[in-house]
Chimera marker file (.cmm) of the C-alpha trace (Angstrom):
<marker_set name="trace">
<marker id="1" x="-22.134" y="-102.119" z="42.266" r="1" g="1" b="0" radius="0.5"/>
<marker id="2" x="-23.194" y="-99.330" z="44.487" r="1" g="1" b="0" radius="0.5"/>
<marker id="3" x="-24.690" y="-96.165" z="43.349" r="1" g="1" b="0" radius="0.5"/>
<marker id="4" x="-21.433" y="-94.285" z="44.130" r="1" g="1" b="0" radius="0.5"/>
<marker id="5" x="-19.374" y="-96.675" z="41.978" r="1" g="1" b="0" radius="0.5"/>
<marker id="6" x="-21.778" y="-96.181" z="39.075" r="1" g="1" b="0" radius="0.5"/>
<marker id="7" x="-21.765" y="-92.376" z="39.532" r="1" g="1" b="0" radius="0.5"/>
<marker id="8" x="-18.018" y="-92.737" z="39.323" r="1" g="1" b="0" radius="0.5"/>
<marker id="9" x="-17.829" y="-94.845" z="36.246" r="1" g="1" b="0" radius="0.5"/>
<marker id="10" x="-20.206" y="-92.452" z="34.469" r="1" g="1" b="0" radius="0.5"/>
<marker id="11" x="-17.928" y="-89.665" z="35.497" r="1" g="1" b="0" radius="0.5"/>
<marker id="12" x="-14.994" y="-91.369" z="34.279" r="1" g="1" b="0" radius="0.5"/>
<marker id="13" x="-16.678" y="-92.310" z="31.058" r="1" g="1" b="0" radius="0.5"/>
<marker id="14" x="-17.693" y="-88.669" z="30.714" r="1" g="1" b="0" radius="0.5"/>
<marker id="15" x="-14.194" y="-87.531" z="31.255" r="1" g="1" b="0" radius="0.5"/>
<marker id="16" x="-12.853" y="-89.809" z="28.733" r="1" g="1" b="0" radius="0.5"/>
<marker id="17" x="-15.297" y="-88.424" z="26.274" r="1" g="1" b="0" radius="0.5"/>
<marker id="18" x="-14.575" y="-85.080" z="27.052" r="1" g="1" b="0" radius="0.5"/>
<marker id="19" x="-10.698" y="-85.781" z="26.619" r="1" g="1" b="0" radius="0.5"/>
<marker id="20" x="-11.561" y="-87.327" z="23.270" r="1" g="1" b="0" radius="0.5"/>
<marker id="21" x="-13.699" y="-84.414" z="22.187" r="1" g="1" b="0" radius="0.5"/>
<marker id="22" x="-11.019" y="-81.785" z="23.131" r="1" g="1" b="0" radius="0.5"/>
<marker id="23" x="-8.350" y="-84.055" z="21.508" r="1" g="1" b="0" radius="0.5"/>
<marker id="24" x="-9.514" y="-83.175" z="17.980" r="1" g="1" b="0" radius="0.5"/>
<marker id="25" x="-9.429" y="-79.260" z="18.262" r="1" g="1" b="0" radius="0.5"/>
<marker id="26" x="-6.056" y="-79.627" z="20.253" r="1" g="1" b="0" radius="0.5"/>
<marker id="27" x="-4.691" y="-81.768" z="17.380" r="1" g="1" b="0" radius="0.5"/>
<marker id="28" x="-6.058" y="-79.038" z="14.833" r="1" g="1" b="0" radius="0.5"/>
<marker id="29" x="-4.658" y="-76.422" z="16.906" r="1" g="1" b="0" radius="0.5"/>
<marker id="30" x="-1.090" y="-78.107" z="16.823" r="1" g="1" b="0" radius="0.5"/>
<marker id="31" x="-1.223" y="-78.154" z="13.084" r="1" g="1" b="0" radius="0.5"/>
<marker id="32" x="-2.175" y="-74.326" z="13.194" r="1" g="1" b="0" radius="0.5"/>
<marker id="33" x="0.639" y="-73.686" z="15.606" r="1" g="1" b="0" radius="0.5"/>
<marker id="34" x="3.091" y="-75.770" z="13.326" r="1" g="1" b="0" radius="0.5"/>
<marker id="35" x="1.968" y="-73.556" z="10.280" r="1" g="1" b="0" radius="0.5"/>
<marker id="36" x="2.445" y="-70.455" z="12.154" r="1" g="1" b="0" radius="0.5"/>
<marker id="37" x="5.851" y="-71.521" z="13.238" r="1" g="1" b="0" radius="0.5"/>
<marker id="38" x="6.912" y="-72.430" z="9.683" r="1" g="1" b="0" radius="0.5"/>
<marker id="39" x="5.586" y="-69.013" z="8.460" r="1" g="1" b="0" radius="0.5"/>
<marker id="40" x="7.656" y="-67.154" z="11.026" r="1" g="1" b="0" radius="0.5"/>
<marker id="41" x="10.836" y="-69.261" z="10.269" r="1" g="1" b="0" radius="0.5"/>
<marker id="42" x="10.146" y="-68.532" z="6.528" r="1" g="1" b="0" radius="0.5"/>
<marker id="43" x="9.566" y="-64.770" z="7.176" r="1" g="1" b="0" radius="0.5"/>
<marker id="44" x="12.651" y="-64.737" z="9.404" r="1" g="1" b="0" radius="0.5"/>
<marker id="45" x="14.842" y="-66.227" z="6.524" r="1" g="1" b="0" radius="0.5"/>
<marker id="46" x="13.398" y="-63.628" z="4.172" r="1" g="1" b="0" radius="0.5"/>
<marker id="47" x="13.751" y="-60.639" z="6.393" r="1" g="1" b="0" radius="0.5"/>
<marker id="48" x="17.294" y="-61.250" z="7.330" r="1" g="1" b="0" radius="0.5"/>
<marker id="49" x="18.580" y="-60.302" z="3.938" r="1" g="1" b="0" radius="0.5"/>
<marker id="50" x="16.219" y="-57.407" z="3.820" r="1" g="1" b="0" radius="0.5"/>
<marker id="51" x="17.435" y="-56.007" z="7.083" r="1" g="1" b="0" radius="0.5"/>
<marker id="52" x="20.964" y="-56.326" z="5.795" r="1" g="1" b="0" radius="0.5"/>
<marker id="53" x="20.058" y="-54.188" z="2.623" r="1" g="1" b="0" radius="0.5"/>
<marker id="54" x="18.270" y="-51.779" z="4.811" r="1" g="1" b="0" radius="0.5"/>
<marker id="55" x="21.303" y="-51.466" z="7.167" r="1" g="1" b="0" radius="0.5"/>
<marker id="56" x="23.434" y="-50.789" z="4.055" r="1" g="1" b="0" radius="0.5"/>
<marker id="57" x="21.007" y="-48.280" z="2.845" r="1" g="1" b="0" radius="0.5"/>
<marker id="58" x="21.083" y="-46.371" z="6.113" r="1" g="1" b="0" radius="0.5"/>
<marker id="59" x="24.717" y="-46.335" z="6.142" r="1" g="1" b="0" radius="0.5"/>
<marker id="60" x="24.707" y="-44.974" z="2.497" r="1" g="1" b="0" radius="0.5"/>
<marker id="61" x="21.943" y="-42.456" z="3.575" r="1" g="1" b="0" radius="0.5"/>
<marker id="62" x="24.198" y="-41.296" z="6.634" r="1" g="1" b="0" radius="0.5"/>
<marker id="63" x="27.145" y="-40.961" z="4.423" r="1" g="1" b="0" radius="0.5"/>
<marker id="64" x="25.196" y="-38.928" z="1.939" r="1" g="1" b="0" radius="0.5"/>
<marker id="65" x="23.810" y="-36.707" z="4.888" r="1" g="1" b="0" radius="0.5"/>
<marker id="66" x="27.367" y="-36.214" z="5.960" r="1" g="1" b="0" radius="0.5"/>
<marker id="67" x="28.416" y="-35.021" z="2.518" r="1" g="1" b="0" radius="0.5"/>
<marker id="68" x="25.303" y="-32.790" z="2.393" r="1" g="1" b="0" radius="0.5"/>
<marker id="69" x="26.339" y="-31.223" z="5.799" r="1" g="1" b="0" radius="0.5"/>
<marker id="70" x="29.785" y="-30.611" z="4.691" r="1" g="1" b="0" radius="0.5"/>
<marker id="71" x="28.292" y="-28.873" z="1.573" r="1" g="1" b="0" radius="0.5"/>
<marker id="72" x="26.122" y="-26.901" z="3.644" r="1" g="1" b="0" radius="0.5"/>
<marker id="73" x="28.991" y="-25.866" z="5.951" r="1" g="1" b="0" radius="0.5"/>
<marker id="74" x="30.710" y="-24.676" z="2.797" r="1" g="1" b="0" radius="0.5"/>
<marker id="75" x="27.717" y="-22.760" z="1.617" r="1" g="1" b="0" radius="0.5"/>
<marker id="76" x="27.280" y="-21.238" z="5.223" r="1" g="1" b="0" radius="0.5"/>
<marker id="77" x="31.028" y="-20.030" z="4.952" r="1" g="1" b="0" radius="0.5"/>
<marker id="78" x="30.409" y="-18.714" z="1.498" r="1" g="1" b="0" radius="0.5"/>
<marker id="79" x="27.286" y="-16.805" z="2.451" r="1" g="1" b="0" radius="0.5"/>
<marker id="80" x="29.120" y="-15.361" z="5.529" r="1" g="1" b="0" radius="0.5"/>
<marker id="81" x="31.689" y="-13.907" z="2.931" r="1" g="1" b="0" radius="0.5"/>
<marker id="82" x="29.020" y="-12.737" z="0.939" r="1" g="1" b="0" radius="0.5"/>
<marker id="83" x="27.506" y="-11.139" z="3.816" r="1" g="1" b="0" radius="0.5"/>
<marker id="84" x="30.670" y="-9.321" z="4.743" r="1" g="1" b="0" radius="0.5"/>
<marker id="85" x="30.884" y="-8.183" z="1.092" r="1" g="1" b="0" radius="0.5"/>
<marker id="86" x="27.506" y="-6.782" z="1.055" r="1" g="1" b="0" radius="0.5"/>
<marker id="87" x="28.147" y="-4.873" z="4.345" r="1" g="1" b="0" radius="0.5"/>
<marker id="88" x="31.323" y="-3.442" z="2.785" r="1" g="1" b="0" radius="0.5"/>
<marker id="89" x="29.460" y="-2.409" z="-0.386" r="1" g="1" b="0" radius="0.5"/>
<marker id="90" x="26.709" y="-0.927" z="1.686" r="1" g="1" b="0" radius="0.5"/>
<marker id="91" x="29.270" y="1.198" z="3.391" r="1" g="1" b="0" radius="0.5"/>
<marker id="92" x="30.921" y="2.243" z="0.234" r="1" g="1" b="0" radius="0.5"/>
<marker id="93" x="27.644" y="3.127" z="-1.048" r="1" g="1" b="0" radius="0.5"/>
<marker id="94" x="26.810" y="5.123" z="1.957" r="1" g="1" b="0" radius="0.5"/>
<marker id="95" x="30.159" y="6.999" z="1.837" r="1" g="1" b="0" radius="0.5"/>
<marker id="96" x="29.504" y="7.825" z="-1.994" r="1" g="1" b="0" radius="0.5"/>
<marker id="97" x="26.181" y="9.190" z="-1.184" r="1" g="1" b="0" radius="0.5"/>
<marker id="98" x="27.673" y="11.331" z="1.588" r="1" g="1" b="0" radius="0.5"/>
<marker id="99" x="30.392" y="12.577" z="-0.573" r="1" g="1" b="0" radius="0.5"/>
<marker id="100" x="27.924" y="13.404" z="-3.518" r="1" g="1" b="0" radius="0.5"/>
<marker id="101" x="25.867" y="15.496" z="-0.986" r="1" g="1" b="0" radius="0.5"/>
<marker id="102" x="29.047" y="17.250" z="-0.056" r="1" g="1" b="0" radius="0.5"/>
<marker id="103" x="29.962" y="17.909" z="-3.554" r="1" g="1" b="0" radius="0.5"/>
<marker id="104" x="26.367" y="18.958" z="-4.431" r="1" g="1" b="0" radius="0.5"/>
<marker id="105" x="26.188" y="21.427" z="-1.493" r="1" g="1" b="0" radius="0.5"/>
<marker id="106" x="29.697" y="22.771" z="-2.324" r="1" g="1" b="0" radius="0.5"/>
<marker id="107" x="28.998" y="23.140" z="-6.087" r="1" g="1" b="0" radius="0.5"/>
<marker id="108" x="25.355" y="24.263" z="-5.772" r="1" g="1" b="0" radius="0.5"/>
<marker id="109" x="25.867" y="27.365" z="-3.591" r="1" g="1" b="0" radius="0.5"/>
<marker id="110" x="28.472" y="29.043" z="-6.088" r="1" g="1" b="0" radius="0.5"/>
<marker id="111" x="26.227" y="27.746" z="-9.005" r="1" g="1" b="0" radius="0.5"/>
<marker id="112" x="23.008" y="29.299" z="-7.498" r="1" g="1" b="0" radius="0.5"/>
<marker id="113" x="25.087" y="32.581" z="-7.046" r="1" g="1" b="0" radius="0.5"/>
<marker id="114" x="26.382" y="32.733" z="-10.528" r="1" g="1" b="0" radius="0.5"/>
<marker id="115" x="22.889" y="31.693" z="-11.968" r="1" g="1" b="0" radius="0.5"/>
<marker id="116" x="21.409" y="34.512" z="-9.894" r="1" g="1" b="0" radius="0.5"/>
<marker id="117" x="24.066" y="37.175" z="-11.026" r="1" g="1" b="0" radius="0.5"/>
<marker id="118" x="23.379" y="36.088" z="-14.484" r="1" g="1" b="0" radius="0.5"/>
<marker id="119" x="19.595" y="36.372" z="-14.286" r="1" g="1" b="0" radius="0.5"/>
<marker id="120" x="20.211" y="39.860" z="-12.650" r="1" g="1" b="0" radius="0.5"/>
<marker id="121" x="22.444" y="41.065" z="-15.399" r="1" g="1" b="0" radius="0.5"/>
<marker id="122" x="19.990" y="39.817" z="-18.009" r="1" g="1" b="0" radius="0.5"/>
<marker id="123" x="17.132" y="41.508" z="-16.286" r="1" g="1" b="0" radius="0.5"/>
<marker id="124" x="18.927" y="44.847" z="-16.033" r="1" g="1" b="0" radius="0.5"/>
<marker id="125" x="20.017" y="44.697" z="-19.670" r="1" g="1" b="0" radius="0.5"/>
<marker id="126" x="16.610" y="44.140" z="-20.607" r="1" g="1" b="0" radius="0.5"/>
<marker id="127" x="15.201" y="46.935" z="-18.552" r="1" g="1" b="0" radius="0.5"/>
<marker id="128" x="17.979" y="49.220" z="-19.983" r="1" g="1" b="0" radius="0.5"/>
<marker id="129" x="16.922" y="48.338" z="-23.572" r="1" g="1" b="0" radius="0.5"/>
<marker id="130" x="13.348" y="48.768" z="-22.762" r="1" g="1" b="0" radius="0.5"/>
<marker id="131" x="14.163" y="52.175" z="-21.134" r="1" g="1" b="0" radius="0.5"/>
<marker id="132" x="16.151" y="53.362" z="-24.118" r="1" g="1" b="0" radius="0.5"/>
<marker id="133" x="13.428" y="52.121" z="-26.502" r="1" g="1" b="0" radius="0.5"/>
<marker id="134" x="10.867" y="54.019" z="-24.439" r="1" g="1" b="0" radius="0.5"/>
<marker id="135" x="13.000" y="57.239" z="-24.744" r="1" g="1" b="0" radius="0.5"/>
<marker id="136" x="13.384" y="57.004" z="-28.300" r="1" g="1" b="0" radius="0.5"/>
<marker id="137" x="9.650" y="56.517" z="-28.697" r="1" g="1" b="0" radius="0.5"/>
<marker id="138" x="9.082" y="59.504" z="-26.540" r="1" g="1" b="0" radius="0.5"/>
<marker id="139" x="11.431" y="61.608" z="-28.355" r="1" g="1" b="0" radius="0.5"/>
<marker id="140" x="9.971" y="60.695" z="-31.743" r="1" g="1" b="0" radius="0.5"/>
<marker id="141" x="6.499" y="61.702" z="-30.239" r="1" g="1" b="0" radius="0.5"/>
<marker id="142" x="7.704" y="64.955" z="-28.882" r="1" g="1" b="0" radius="0.5"/>
<marker id="143" x="9.168" y="65.868" z="-32.270" r="1" g="1" b="0" radius="0.5"/>
<marker id="144" x="6.013" y="64.926" z="-34.111" r="1" g="1" b="0" radius="0.5"/>
<marker id="145" x="4.080" y="67.042" z="-31.530" r="1" g="1" b="0" radius="0.5"/>
<marker id="146" x="6.532" y="70.027" z="-32.225" r="1" g="1" b="0" radius="0.5"/>
<marker id="147" x="6.123" y="69.504" z="-35.852" r="1" g="1" b="0" radius="0.5"/>
<marker id="148" x="2.595" y="69.573" z="-35.712" r="1" g="1" b="0" radius="0.5"/>
<marker id="149" x="2.543" y="72.720" z="-33.571" r="1" g="1" b="0" radius="0.5"/>
<marker id="150" x="4.767" y="74.424" z="-36.132" r="1" g="1" b="0" radius="0.5"/>
<marker id="151" x="2.559" y="73.536" z="-38.836" r="1" g="1" b="0" radius="0.5"/>
<marker id="152" x="-0.515" y="74.876" z="-36.899" r="1" g="1" b="0" radius="0.5"/>
<marker id="153" x="1.118" y="78.127" z="-36.197" r="1" g="1" b="0" radius="0.5"/>
<link id1="1" id2="2" r="1" g="1" b="0" radius="0.2"/>
<link id1="2" id2="3" r="1" g="1" b="0" radius="0.2"/>
<link id1="3" id2="4" r="1" g="1" b="0" radius="0.2"/>
<link id1="4" id2="5" r="1" g="1" b="0" radius="0.2"/>
<link id1="5" id2="6" r="1" g="1" b="0" radius="0.2"/>
<link id1="6" id2="7" r="1" g="1" b="0" radius="0.2"/>
<link id1="7" id2="8" r="1" g="1" b="0" radius="0.2"/>
<link id1="8" id2="9" r="1" g="1" b="0" radius="0.2"/>
<link id1="9" id2="10" r="1" g="1" b="0" radius="0.2"/>
<link id1="10" id2="11" r="1" g="1" b="0" radius="0.2"/>
<link id1="11" id2="12" r="1" g="1" b="0" radius="0.2"/>
<link id1="12" id2="13" r="1" g="1" b="0" radius="0.2"/>
<link id1="13" id2="14" r="1" g="1" b="0" radius="0.2"/>
<link id1="14" id2="15" r="1" g="1" b="0" radius="0.2"/>
<link id1="15" id2="16" r="1" g="1" b="0" radius="0.2"/>
<link id1="16" id2="17" r="1" g="1" b="0" radius="0.2"/>
<link id1="17" id2="18" r="1" g="1" b="0" radius="0.2"/>
<link id1="18" id2="19" r="1" g="1" b="0" radius="0.2"/>
<link id1="19" id2="20" r="1" g="1" b="0" radius="0.2"/>
<link id1="20" id2="21" r="1" g="1" b="0" radius="0.2"/>
<link id1="21" id2="22" r="1" g="1" b="0" radius="0.2"/>
<link id1="22" id2="23" r="1" g="1" b="0" radius="0.2"/>
<link id1="23" id2="24" r="1" g="1" b="0" radius="0.2"/>
<link id1="24" id2="25" r="1" g="1" b="0" radius="0.2"/>
<link id1="25" id2="26" r="1" g="1" b="0" radius="0.2"/>
<link id1="26" id2="27" r="1" g="1" b="0" radius="0.2"/>
<link id1="27" id2="28" r="1" g="1" b="0" radius="0.2"/>
<link id1="28" id2="29" r="1" g="1" b="0" radius="0.2"/>
<link id1="29" id2="30" r="1" g="1" b="0" radius="0.2"/>
<link id1="30" id2="31" r="1" g="1" b="0" radius="0.2"/>
<link id1="31" id2="32" r="1" g="1" b="0" radius="0.2"/>
<link id1="32" id2="33" r="1" g="1" b="0" radius="0.2"/>
<link id1="33" id2="34" r="1" g="1" b="0" radius="0.2"/>
<link id1="34" id2="35" r="1" g="1" b="0" radius="0.2"/>
<link id1="35" id2="36" r="1" g="1" b="0" radius="0.2"/>
<link id1="36" id2="37" r="1" g="1" b="0" radius="0.2"/>
<link id1="37" id2="38" r="1" g="1" b="0" radius="0.2"/>
<link id1="38" id2="39" r="1" g="1" b="0" radius="0.2"/>
<link id1="39" id2="40" r="1" g="1" b="0" radius="0.2"/>
<link id1="40" id2="41" r="1" g="1" b="0" radius="0.2"/>
<link id1="41" id2="42" r="1" g="1" b="0" radius="0.2"/>
<link id1="42" id2="43" r="1" g="1" b="0" radius="0.2"/>
<link id1="43" id2="44" r="1" g="1" b="0" radius="0.2"/>
<link id1="44" id2="45" r="1" g="1" b="0" radius="0.2"/>
<link id1="45" id2="46" r="1" g="1" b="0" radius="0.2"/>
<link id1="46" id2="47" r="1" g="1" b="0" radius="0.2"/>
<link id1="47" id2="48" r="1" g="1" b="0" radius="0.2"/>
<link id1="48" id2="49" r="1" g="1" b="0" radius="0.2"/>
<link id1="49" id2="50" r="1" g="1" b="0" radius="0.2"/>
<link id1="50" id2="51" r="1" g="1" b="0" radius="0.2"/>
<link id1="51" id2="52" r="1" g="1" b="0" radius="0.2"/>
<link id1="52" id2="53" r="1" g="1" b="0" radius="0.2"/>
<link id1="53" id2="54" r="1" g="1" b="0" radius="0.2"/>
<link id1="54" id2="55" r="1" g="1" b="0" radius="0.2"/>
<link id1="55" id2="56" r="1" g="1" b="0" radius="0.2"/>
<link id1="56" id2="57" r="1" g="1" b="0" radius="0.2"/>
<link id1="57" id2="58" r="1" g="1" b="0" radius="0.2"/>
<link id1="58" id2="59" r="1" g="1" b="0" radius="0.2"/>
<link id1="59" id2="60" r="1" g="1" b="0" radius="0.2"/>
<link id1="60" id2="61" r="1" g="1" b="0" radius="0.2"/>
<link id1="61" id2="62" r="1" g="1" b="0" radius="0.2"/>
<link id1="62" id2="63" r="1" g="1" b="0" radius="0.2"/>
<link id1="63" id2="64" r="1" g="1" b="0" radius="0.2"/>
<link id1="64" id2="65" r="1" g="1" b="0" radius="0.2"/>
<link id1="65" id2="66" r="1" g="1" b="0" radius="0.2"/>
<link id1="66" id2="67" r="1" g="1" b="0" radius="0.2"/>
<link id1="67" id2="68" r="1" g="1" b="0" radius="0.2"/>
<link id1="68" id2="69" r="1" g="1" b="0" radius="0.2"/>
<link id1="69" id2="70" r="1" g="1" b="0" radius="0.2"/>
<link id1="70" id2="71" r="1" g="1" b="0" radius="0.2"/>
<link id1="71" id2="72" r="1" g="1" b="0" radius="0.2"/>
<link id1="72" id2="73" r="1" g="1" b="0" radius="0.2"/>
<link id1="73" id2="74" r="1" g="1" b="0" radius="0.2"/>
<link id1="74" id2="75" r="1" g="1" b="0" radius="0.2"/>
<link id1="75" id2="76" r="1" g="1" b="0" radius="0.2"/>
<link id1="76" id2="77" r="1" g="1" b="0" radius="0.2"/>
<link id1="77" id2="78" r="1" g="1" b="0" radius="0.2"/>
<link id1="78" id2="79" r="1" g="1" b="0" radius="0.2"/>
<link id1="79" id2="80" r="1" g="1" b="0" radius="0.2"/>
<link id1="80" id2="81" r="1" g="1" b="0" radius="0.2"/>
<link id1="81" id2="82" r="1" g="1" b="0" radius="0.2"/>
<link id1="82" id2="83" r="1" g="1" b="0" radius="0.2"/>
<link id1="83" id2="84" r="1" g="1" b="0" radius="0.2"/>
<link id1="84" id2="85" r="1" g="1" b="0" radius="0.2"/>
<link id1="85" id2="86" r="1" g="1" b="0" radius="0.2"/>
<link id1="86" id2="87" r="1" g="1" b="0" radius="0.2"/>
<link id1="87" id2="88" r="1" g="1" b="0" radius="0.2"/>
<link id1="88" id2="89" r="1" g="1" b="0" radius="0.2"/>
<link id1="89" id2="90" r="1" g="1" b="0" radius="0.2"/>
<link id1="90" id2="91" r="1" g="1" b="0" radius="0.2"/>
<link id1="91" id2="92" r="1" g="1" b="0" radius="0.2"/>
<link id1="92" id2="93" r="1" g="1" b="0" radius="0.2"/>
<link id1="93" id2="94" r="1" g="1" b="0" radius="0.2"/>
<link id1="94" id2="95" r="1" g="1" b="0" radius="0.2"/>
<link id1="95" id2="96" r="1" g="1" b="0" radius="0.2"/>
<link id1="96" id2="97" r="1" g="1" b="0" radius="0.2"/>
<link id1="97" id2="98" r="1" g="1" b="0" radius="0.2"/>
<link id1="98" id2="99" r="1" g="1" b="0" radius="0.2"/>
<link id1="99" id2="100" r="1" g="1" b="0" radius="0.2"/>
<link id1="100" id2="101" r="1" g="1" b="0" radius="0.2"/>
<link id1="101" id2="102" r="1" g="1" b="0" radius="0.2"/>
<link id1="102" id2="103" r="1" g="1" b="0" radius="0.2"/>
<link id1="103" id2="104" r="1" g="1" b="0" radius="0.2"/>
<link id1="104" id2="105" r="1" g="1" b="0" radius="0.2"/>
<link id1="105" id2="106" r="1" g="1" b="0" radius="0.2"/>
<link id1="106" id2="107" r="1" g="1" b="0" radius="0.2"/>
<link id1="107" id2="108" r="1" g="1" b="0" radius="0.2"/>
<link id1="108" id2="109" r="1" g="1" b="0" radius="0.2"/>
<link id1="109" id2="110" r="1" g="1" b="0" radius="0.2"/>
<link id1="110" id2="111" r="1" g="1" b="0" radius="0.2"/>
<link id1="111" id2="112" r="1" g="1" b="0" radius="0.2"/>
<link id1="112" id2="113" r="1" g="1" b="0" radius="0.2"/>
<link id1="113" id2="114" r="1" g="1" b="0" radius="0.2"/>
<link id1="114" id2="115" r="1" g="1" b="0" radius="0.2"/>
<link id1="115" id2="116" r="1" g="1" b="0" radius="0.2"/>
<link id1="116" id2="117" r="1" g="1" b="0" radius="0.2"/>
<link id1="117" id2="118" r="1" g="1" b="0" radius="0.2"/>
<link id1="118" id2="119" r="1" g="1" b="0" radius="0.2"/>
<link id1="119" id2="120" r="1" g="1" b="0" radius="0.2"/>
<link id1="120" id2="121" r="1" g="1" b="0" radius="0.2"/>
<link id1="121" id2="122" r="1" g="1" b="0" radius="0.2"/>
<link id1="122" id2="123" r="1" g="1" b="0" radius="0.2"/>
<link id1="123" id2="124" r="1" g="1" b="0" radius="0.2"/>
<link id1="124" id2="125" r="1" g="1" b="0" radius="0.2"/>
<link id1="125" id2="126" r="1" g="1" b="0" radius="0.2"/>
<link id1="126" id2="127" r="1" g="1" b="0" radius="0.2"/>
<link id1="127" id2="128" r="1" g="1" b="0" radius="0.2"/>
<link id1="128" id2="129" r="1" g="1" b="0" radius="0.2"/>
<link id1="129" id2="130" r="1" g="1" b="0" radius="0.2"/>
<link id1="130" id2="131" r="1" g="1" b="0" radius="0.2"/>
<link id1="131" id2="132" r="1" g="1" b="0" radius="0.2"/>
<link id1="132" id2="133" r="1" g="1" b="0" radius="0.2"/>
<link id1="133" id2="134" r="1" g="1" b="0" radius="0.2"/>
<link id1="134" id2="135" r="1" g="1" b="0" radius="0.2"/>
<link id1="135" id2="136" r="1" g="1" b="0" radius="0.2"/>
<link id1="136" id2="137" r="1" g="1" b="0" radius="0.2"/>
<link id1="137" id2="138" r="1" g="1" b="0" radius="0.2"/>
<link id1="138" id2="139" r="1" g="1" b="0" radius="0.2"/>
<link id1="139" id2="140" r="1" g="1" b="0" radius="0.2"/>
<link id1="140" id2="141" r="1" g="1" b="0" radius="0.2"/>
<link id1="141" id2="142" r="1" g="1" b="0" radius="0.2"/>
<link id1="142" id2="143" r="1" g="1" b="0" radius="0.2"/>
<link id1="143" id2="144" r="1" g="1" b="0" radius="0.2"/>
<link id1="144" id2="145" r="1" g="1" b="0" radius="0.2"/>
<link id1="145" id2="146" r="1" g="1" b="0" radius="0.2"/>
<link id1="146" id2="147" r="1" g="1" b="0" radius="0.2"/>
<link id1="147" id2="148" r="1" g="1" b="0" radius="0.2"/>
<link id1="148" id2="149" r="1" g="1" b="0" radius="0.2"/>
<link id1="149" id2="150" r="1" g="1" b="0" radius="0.2"/>
<link id1="150" id2="151" r="1" g="1" b="0" radius="0.2"/>
<link id1="151" id2="152" r="1" g="1" b="0" radius="0.2"/>
<link id1="152" id2="153" r="1" g="1" b="0" radius="0.2"/>
</marker_set>
């Protein structure tokens, strides 16, 4: 046997040992892959009903959302009606305020004149009574002075 043949034999034995050494991890890896495959299949079997339930729930939520949307449309319609009524009430209130201003202005002017006239009459009557009282007091004082002069004469 020559040196090249011995080297080839050693290389073949080393390769066979390498294959044997790598066989064990590959076999263990196969068991791991089988376990992962079984777990994925089990997960798939369990998730299919869950996905069906989720699908049903999503459909129910969509129906509920459509009902809420319908209710919101009704509420928006009612709010539009309330807004219209509010604007009409605001117009009525503004008209009543304008009417009250007009009535107040129309009634206030004659009332002020009547009140001023009444005040003037009362003032004139009070002044006249005061003047009459003063005249009477002056007449009494004059008579007392005349009487005192007559007594002194």
